[in-house]
C-alpha positions in Angstrom: 0.0 0.0 0.0 1.4 3.4 -0.9 1.4 6.3 1.5 -0.6 9.2 0.2 -0.6 12.8 1.4 -3.4 15.2 1.0 -2.4 18.3 -0.9 1.1 19.0 -2.2 2.9 19.9 1.1 3.6 18.3 4.4 4.9 15.0 5.6 3.8 11.7 4.5 1.2 10.1 6.8 2.4 7.4 9.2 1.2 4.0 8.1 -0.8 2.4 10.9 0.1 -1.1 12.1 -2.7 -3.6 11.4 -2.3 -6.7 13.5 -5.5 -8.6 12.6 -7.3 -8.4 9.3 -11.1 -8.9 9.6 -12.5 -12.2 8.5 -15.3 -10.6 6.6 -14.4 -8.7 3.4 -17.9 -7.4 2.7 -21.2 -7.0 4.4 -24.1 -6.9 2.0 -27.7 -6.4 3.0 -30.4 -7.3 0.5 -31.7 -3.9 -0.3 -34.3 -3.2 -3.0 -32.1 -1.0 -5.0 -28.4 -1.0 -5.6 -27.0 1.8 -3.4 -23.4 2.9 -3.6 -21.3 0.7 -1.2 -19.3 2.2 1.7 -15.6 1.3 2.0 -14.2 0.8 5.5 -10.4 1.1 5.4 -8.3 -1.6 7.1 -7.0 1.0 9.5 -10.6 2.0 10.4 -11.5 -1.7 11.0 -8.4 -2.1 13.2 -9.2 0.9 15.3 -12.8 -0.4 15.8 -11.4 -3.7 16.9 -8.9 -2.2 19.3 -11.3 0.3 20.9 -14.7 -1.3 20.7 -13.9 -5.0 20.9 -10.6 -5.1 22.9 -11.6 -2.2 25.1 -8.4 -0.2 24.7 -8.3 3.5 25.4 -7.6 5.6 22.3 -4.0 6.4 23.5 -3.2 2.7 23.9 -4.8 1.9 20.5 -2.6 4.6 19.0 0.5 3.1 20.5 -0.5 -0.4 19.2 -1.0 1.0 15.7 2.0 3.3 15.7 -0.1 6.5 15.2 -1.2 9.4 17.4 -4.3 9.5 19.6 -5.7 12.2 17.3 -5.4 9.9 14.3 -7.1 7.1 16.3 -9.9 9.5 17.1 -10.4 10.5 13.4 -10.3 6.9 12.2 -12.7 5.8 14.9 -15.2 8.6 14.2 -15.0 7.8 10.4 -15.5 4.1 11.0 -18.4 4.4 13.4 -20.1 6.8 10.9 -19.7 4.4 8.0 -21.0 1.4 10.0 -24.0 3.4 11.2 -24.8 4.6 7.6 -24.4 1.0 6.3 -26.9 -0.2 8.9 -29.5 2.6 8.6 -29.3 3.1 4.9 -29.0 -0.7 4.1 -25.8 0.0 2.1 -23.2 -2.6 1.4 -20.0 -2.2 3.5 -16.7 -3.2 1.8 -13.9 -3.9 4.2 -10.4 -3.1 2.8 -9.7 -1.9 -0.7 -12.6 -1.4 -3.0 -10.7 -2.3 -6.2 -9.8 -5.8 -4.8 -13.5 -6.8 -4.8 -14.8 -5.0 -7.9 -11.9 -5.0 -10.3 -12.3 -6.8 -13.6 -9.8 -7.7 -16.3 -11.6 -6.4 -19.4 
């Protein structure tokens, strides 16, 4: 995975340490239409596991992932928002990279 920075200046972001990849790669409700899926990044899934399942404080989760507590807070807020939207809007939730599930060799 390549590190990407937003904008043209500043340092490259620190790559979070991901110790356990989720067993599920996709959660797909059976909605009537075909809404746009939400993509949950592996870092967001890892921070959900550490904070919500393992019960770690955000500072401890940041140490485990090798990122700051502020980064953990942003990842956690984003992950919780995506999961809630997937539940209430009946949208598919893709865990990891979107192109790995939907790419085709045409």
